[in-house]
N, C-alpha and C positions, 0 to 999 in steps of 0.2 A: 249917915250920908245916904242919899236916895240911891236905889238900885237902878243903874243905867244899862239898858240894853242897846248894844250898838248894832245898827242895821247893817246887814251884809247884802251885797247884790246877789239876787236870786238867779240860779241857773235853770232856765226854763227848758222844757222838752224841745222846743224849737232850737234853742242854743245847743243842746246836746247832739241834736240831729245834724246840724250844720257842722259841728266840730267833727262828728263821725264821717260825714260825707267828704269833708276836706281831707281828712286822713286817707279815706279810701281813694280819692282822686290822686293824691300824692303816691300812694302805693302803685296805682295803675300806671302812673308815669315814671315808674322806675325810681321811686324815692326822690323825685324832683319836684320843685315848685312849677307852676304853670309857666312862668317866665323862662325858667331854665329849659323846660320842655320845648318851647317854642324856638329856642335858639338851636335846637338840634337840626340836622339836615332832614330833608323830606323823607328819605328812605328809612331813617331811624324812627321818625314820628309815625310813618306809615305802618311800620312792623309793630309798634305799640298799639296803634288803633286796631290793626287786624286782630291781634291777640285778645283785645278787650271787647271787640264789637262784632266779630264773625261767629255765628253759631255753627255747630258741627252738623246740624240738620235743618230742616225747614223751621222757620219761625211761624207758629200758628196764630191765626186771628179768626176765632170762631165767634167772637162776641165784639164788644166795643174796644177792647184793647189787645195788642199783641202780647202773647205769652213769652216773657223775657227771662224766665227762671234760669235758663241754661247760661245766660250772659252775666247774671250776678250784678256787681256794682259797675260793670262796664258801661251800662246805659247812662251813667252820670256824666260821662264825657260829652253827651249830646246836649246837656242842659246848661245854658249859659249862666243861669243864676247860681249854679253850683261851682263851675270852674272859674267864673268871672271873666271869661274870654270869649269873645265873639268869634275869633279865628278857630279856636279848639272846637266850639259848637258846630261851626260850618264844616270843618274837616271831618269831624266825627260822624255828622249826619251823611255826608257824602260817602263815606266808607260804609256805614250801616245799611244804606239803602242800595248801594251799588254792588256790594259783596255778599249780602244775605240772599237766601231764597225764601219767598213768603208763600204760605198756604192759607188762603183767605176765603171765608165764606161770602158769597156774592153780595149779600145786603150790606156788608161792612167794607167793601173794597173803597168806597167813596171816602171812608174815614181814614184808612190807611194812606191814601194818596192825596188827602186834602192839604192845601198849602198851610203851613204852620206859621202862625202870626202872633203867638203869645210874646209879649213885648219883654217878658221877664225871662222865659226859658229858651226861646228860639233866637237864631242869629239875627242881626240888624237887617231889616228889610224882609224878614221871613225866610222861609225854606220851602221849596216845592219838591216833595218826593217824586212826582212824576218825571222831573228832569233827570232823576238818578237811578230809579229802580230798574233792574235788569232781568230778574228771574222771578216769576210769579205763577202760581197755580191757583185757580179760582174754582171753588166748589159751587156748582149750580145745583144745589140740593133743594128739591121741590118743596119740602115742608119748611125748611128755613126761609125760603123766599116767600111762601105764603103767609108765614107768621109776622112778616114785617108789614103787612097790609091786607087788604082784601084781594081775592083772586085776580082782580083786574090789574093789580100791581105787578104780577109776575112778569109780564112782557116788558114792562118799564124797567124792572130791575135788571133783566138780562141785557137789555139794549144799553142801559147805563154802564154796565160792565164793559161792553164792546167800545163804547164811546171813551171811557176813561183809559183803556188800554191803548187806544189809537193816539192818545196824547202823551205817551211815554216814549220819547225818541231813542232811549238807549236799551230798549227791550232786547234781550238775546233769547229768551226762552219763555214761552207761554203755554200752559196747559189749562184746558177747560174740562173740568170733571163733571159730566152729567150723571147724576145719580138720583135714586128715589126709592120709594117703598116698593114699587113694582115696575113692570115694563111699560105700563101706560103712563106713569109719571115720566119716565125717561123719554118716551115718544112726544109727550107734550112739549118738553124743553127743546128736543130736537127740532120739532116743527117751528119753534120761535127762532132757532138759529138758521134753519133752512130759508126762512124768509129774509134773512139778512146775510145770505151767502156772499154776496159781493163785498160787504163790509168785512167778512171774515177773510176773504181772499186778499183784500187790501192790507189787513192786519198781518196775514201771513207773510206778505211780500216785505213789510216793514220790519218784522221780527227776524233777527239774525238766523236763528235755527227754526223758524217757522212756528206755527201754532198746532198743538197737538189736542185732539178731542178724544177724551176717554169716556166710554160709556159703560155703566154698570148699574145694577139694581139689587136690592136685598133679596 
């Protein structure tokens, strides 16, 4: 008789990853399915979101992505393609942006606050972080700003920060950190802000606890 090898379905890396993420989500939801989780009262869902998605300190964004290490698997709740639920993704994103404090390098603020429209990962219709973010500290570090373009870009980046912050209706706490290699760097950024003093005053009135400006240099 000929030797017959029966083909078996192969478990790919993607299959393994999806199974692992599904189990992590179930554990995050208190060993419940997503459907069972959504049947809970909002207060219970909110507690679970808070435990999974609120960091004990600032979430740093010094490059193109927020550093989420302290949240672990909790960030999976924000991804619709992982939970399979538009509602969970929507609620998780609302908690994530409204309850965390963000510490962001100025050139990347636009990425943090950009409307999320990934058809697979984001809630239906997209999600706008600007509508929910409440606490944010922006590092106006001269070298960081210069590296994102020629020196003529510096004023544009600082003004873009002010414009983006003015579009965040729920802001409660804003800090602008002016820093640099020496006092001359700090004065340069201060001069840019001074020219937009009225814009800063308007933002200060908009933000519940006002705008703090911190100055330092190495």
